[in-house]
C-alpha angles and dihedrals in degrees: 000000000000112000144175118217123217112218106148117183089348108077121155110345099046098030102086095163095048091051092047093052093048092048104040112007124105089217117111103237105210096177144003116216110218121141093197095061103024114149093037131095129246087239087063087068109023127038123205097025130100111285125231136160120267112228136183101232145003089259086073096051120105122229111310137163097226148011114223121201098232098187127084106188123187107283093019096251130162115248110220094219089067089062098090091054094048089046091050090049093052092047087056090055094252125149115239119216119197136181093189127124083229103083114220089205088067092056108098096206093050092046092052093047092047089050092048098047102030101248125135129231108220114191102189094186092065106108124222114262099230100068122139140184118282120274093202092243104122089094090069094066112124093221126080106259120206122179122202112225131182146206090228142349119293094022095128107275095139092042091050091048092056093042090052091049091050092048091050090049091051088059089053096258125140101241132168138185116231104214115217099165138061094258095050091047092052090049096045103035091228141059139080126271098229099198088068097050122102106265094241090056101039096093090043091053091053091047089053091052094048090051095049103077112072132198093023128146094198128024113189115201113207108227127216132207121341137278098250096034109134091223110025107034092108092062090047093052092046090054094044094052098033092053093046088200130200092220142010130220111202117214123203139165114234112249097011109138103156131053109263109250092006099065096166087072120077123221108234118240113277094246090053092045094054088054091052093054091047093051092047092049096044099085093050107031112350091228120170132208096255097168144014137222118202125197107216100172111151094031130106120240095261094048092045092051091052092047093051092050091050091050093049089053094046093054096033093232140097115278142182143166098252094202097045099033106017120221113315122215097250093053093052090043089055089057098044 
């Protein structure tokens, strides 16, 4: 599918969905919409992803099948200055995919335009209606199950999940990512966005996802939030318990000491955080933090190498920056 991705005033640092699609999606991204960097190329900002022109509006986008909302703001609201681009996409007969808490299918103008021009409004955050509480059965999955967990939001849990999958596939293993967030669901075309699920059913939704792939050697569950996050810890706990993992990979951003967006709250030291995850997992699965992933963006290679080494020592497990260094053999071995 050929798509355009809306990321106004956010690309690339605050456009997680856009970057995820560019790096891991099978979609052909024909343009990124970002007023702040219009006239540039994706490659000017992100190496090693598919390249595309950056344009100011949907009017400049070549023929595409869909427009994807590539921004996931805190709270998941719809910004009104996006409306003209969504309107233009629908008038061109495009589908519009959104991972917001604001459902486009509840917007009367968008519904009318979609009906008139033949496009579809796809709200990937809308959960299925037949969810149930967890049965506690995910631990019986034959595959090795690893869950990526984090010290905060946006520390690289989704990126690490995909890099682990790709490293396992390079070894000849059957590996799959279980998507639990809007970006992963857009990339994979299946999954459940856990932060939209009724709390009683959240662990059950994760359990269902883990039990869906068959014949896998490795199932990598995409984590969300963090265990001590003042807003999102409930989602994190539901994924941790619902997935009943065999192992945990803890993701952290080098130098981050305060919770992003909640700077009055400190991020506990990585060694303490690993212990928190293990104690929380113990009654359900007994999983340990067997590896670490460190986001070293903004650092030079020497500084990044030193930071990764220090992080590895702090959590007493192999670690790497998956984007900068890939997944080394000892890290994948620790999981398997």
